[in-house]
Structures are given as structure tokens and as C-alpha cells.
C-alpha positions as protocol buffer text, in pm:
chain_id: "A"
residue {
  index: 1
  type: MET
  ca { x: -1280 y: 78 z: -1558 }
}
residue {
  index: 2
  type: GLU
  ca { x: -1071 y: -166 z: -1412 }
}
residue {
  index: 3
  type: GLU
  ca { x: -1166 y: -372 z: -1125 }
}
residue {
  index: 4
  type: GLN
  ca { x: -1006 y: -210 z: -819 }
}
residue {
  index: 5
  type: TYR
  ca { x: -811 y: -467 z: -547 }
}
residue {
  index: 6
  type: TYR
  ca { x: -694 y: -468 z: -191 }
}
residue {
  index: 7
  type: PHE
  ca { x: -448 y: -693 z: -66 }
}
residue {
  index: 8
  type: SER
  ca { x: -336 y: -621 z: 349 }
}
residue {
  index: 9
  type: ARG
  ca { x: -96 y: -870 z: 520 }
}
residue {
  index: 10
  type: ALA
  ca { x: -5 y: -791 z: 924 }
}
residue {
  index: 11
  type: LYS
  ca { x: 331 y: -853 z: 1000 }
}
residue {
  index: 12
  type: ASP
  ca { x: 325 y: -716 z: 1384 }
}
residue {
  index: 13
  type: GLU
  ca { x: 74 y: -603 z: 1657 }
}
residue {
  index: 14
  type: ASN
  ca { x: 188 y: -271 z: 1499 }
}
residue {
  index: 15
  type: ARG
  ca { x: 274 y: -320 z: 1095 }
}
residue {
  index: 16
  type: LEU
  ca { x: 100 y: -386 z: 824 }
}
residue {
  index: 17
  type: LEU
  ca { x: 172 y: -394 z: 473 }
}
residue {
  index: 18
  type: THR
  ca { x: -130 y: -285 z: 142 }
}
residue {
  index: 19
  type: ILE
  ca { x: -124 y: -320 z: -175 }
}
residue {
  index: 20
  type: ALA
  ca { x: -418 y: -99 z: -318 }
}
residue {
  index: 21
  type: PRO
  ca { x: -494 y: 229 z: -443 }
}
residue {
  index: 22
  type: ILE
  ca { x: -315 y: 504 z: -216 }
}
residue {
  index: 23
  type: THR
  ca { x: -559 y: 760 z: -89 }
}
residue {
  index: 24
  type: ASP
  ca { x: -517 y: 1051 z: -25 }
}
residue {
  index: 25
  type: SER
  ca { x: -501 y: 1041 z: 346 }
}
residue {
  index: 26
  type: GLU
  ca { x: -206 y: 797 z: 253 }
}
residue {
  index: 27
  type: LEU
  ca { x: -13 y: 1011 z: 54 }
}
residue {
  index: 28
  type: GLU
  ca { x: -10 y: 1336 z: 295 }
}
residue {
  index: 29
  type: ALA
  ca { x: 93 y: 1063 z: 524 }
}
residue {
  index: 30
  type: THR
  ca { x: 400 y: 1017 z: 302 }
}
residue {
  index: 31
  type: GLY
  ca { x: 517 y: 1358 z: 268 }
}
residue {
  index: 32
  type: GLU
  ca { x: 650 y: 1284 z: -30 }
}
residue {
  index: 33
  type: GLU
  ca { x: 449 y: 1414 z: -382 }
}
residue {
  index: 34
  type: ILE
  ca { x: 436 y: 1188 z: -596 }
}
residue {
  index: 35
  type: GLU
  ca { x: 370 y: 1273 z: -917 }
}
residue {
  index: 36
  type: ASN
  ca { x: 177 y: 978 z: -1069 }
}
residue {
  index: 37
  type: THR
  ca { x: -34 y: 881 z: -800 }
}
residue {
  index: 38
  type: GLY
  ca { x: -253 y: 579 z: -1059 }
}
residue {
  index: 39
  type: GLY
  ca { x: -160 y: 198 z: -1042 }
}
residue {
  index: 40
  type: TYR
  ca { x: -75 y: -7 z: -692 }
}
residue {
  index: 41
  type: PHE
  ca { x: 105 y: 94 z: -364 }
}
residue {
  index: 42
  type: LEU
  ca { x: 262 y: -154 z: -114 }
}
residue {
  index: 43
  type: VAL
  ca { x: 209 y: 74 z: 182 }
}
residue {
  index: 44
  type: GLU
  ca { x: 374 y: -39 z: 512 }
}
residue {
  index: 45
  type: THR
  ca { x: 187 y: 134 z: 828 }
}
residue {
  index: 46
  type: THR
  ca { x: 353 y: 224 z: 1128 }
}
residue {
  index: 47
  type: LYS
  ca { x: 154 y: 254 z: 1438 }
}
residue {
  index: 48
  type: LEU
  ca { x: 372 y: 400 z: 1700 }
}
residue {
  index: 49
  type: ASP
  ca { x: 234 y: 626 z: 1996 }
}
residue {
  index: 50
  type: GLY
  ca { x: -176 y: 691 z: 1823 }
}
residue {
  index: 51
  type: CYS
  ca { x: 11 y: 751 z: 1534 }
}
residue {
  index: 52
  type: ASP
  ca { x: 53 y: 640 z: 1165 }
}
residue {
  index: 53
  type: GLU
  ca { x: 314 y: 618 z: 985 }
}
residue {
  index: 54
  type: VAL
  ca { x: 289 y: 548 z: 616 }
}
residue {
  index: 55
  type: ARG
  ca { x: 595 y: 415 z: 432 }
}
residue {
  index: 56
  type: VAL
  ca { x: 541 y: 335 z: -28 }
}
residue {
  index: 57
  type: ILE
  ca { x: 760 y: 119 z: -77 }
}
residue {
  index: 58
  type: ALA
  ca { x: 716 y: 7 z: -410 }
}
residue {
  index: 59
  type: GLN
  ca { x: 450 y: 156 z: -717 }
}
residue {
  index: 60
  type: LEU
  ca { x: 254 y: -106 z: -913 }
}
residue {
  index: 61
  type: PRO
  ca { x: 144 y: -45 z: -1229 }
}
residue {
  index: 62
  type: ASN
  ca { x: -191 y: -240 z: -1319 }
}
residue {
  index: 63
  type: SER
  ca { x: -457 y: -480 z: -1130 }
}
residue {
  index: 64
  type: ASP
  ca { x: -218 y: -739 z: -1257 }
}
residue {
  index: 65
  type: ALA
  ca { x: 129 y: -711 z: -1110 }
}
residue {
  index: 66
  type: ALA
  ca { x: -80 y: -626 z: -751 }
}
residue {
  index: 67
  type: ILE
  ca { x: -251 y: -965 z: -820 }
}
residue {
  index: 68
  type: ALA
  ca { x: 198 y: -1108 z: -883 }
}
residue {
  index: 69
  type: LEU
  ca { x: 329 y: -920 z: -568 }
}
residue {
  index: 70
  type: SER
  ca { x: 61 y: -1012 z: -262 }
}
residue {
  index: 71
  type: ARG
  ca { x: 76 y: -1404 z: -438 }
}
residue {
  index: 72
  type: LEU
  ca { x: 420 y: -1406 z: -360 }
}
residue {
  index: 73
  type: LEU
  ca { x: 372 y: -1209 z: 8 }
}
residue {
  index: 74
  type: ASN
  ca { x: 161 y: -1473 z: 91 }
}
residue {
  index: 75
  type: MET
  ca { x: -174 y: -1205 z: 72 }
}
residue {
  index: 76
  type: ASP
  ca { x: -406 y: -1368 z: -100 }
}
């Protein structure tokens, strides 16, 4: 099994970008139906009035893509 990675970077005090496999709670918070939840997701989480707003920005097919994008976004 492939090793899993997790990258994150704060955009500001209320917003966080992460690259990781998507969790069930994140998936539920998006309100979207995503058929294939494999691979990695670039997710933006915004804290608003005590609640988290979760937005999927991109899906990445594998750890190589996740690592490459994390480097482009200075998350490593």
C-alpha cells in the first residue's frame, strides 16, 4: 500500500489549504457528491462563525501529484 501524505498551509487566520486524502467529514461538509474519492484532494477550509466551510479545489490522482503540488504551493 502506498504511503499517505498530508500537507497544509494557512492562507490567513480563517483559511487553511490542505492536500490529503479526503475524510468522510470533509466530504459531508462539501455538500458535493464525489464518486471517486481515491487519491488526494486540495481542500480549502474556511472558519465562519464557528462552522467550517469546506471547498474541494482539485483532485489529484496519486502521491506524486500531491507532492508536486505541495511544492508549488510552498507547503513542504
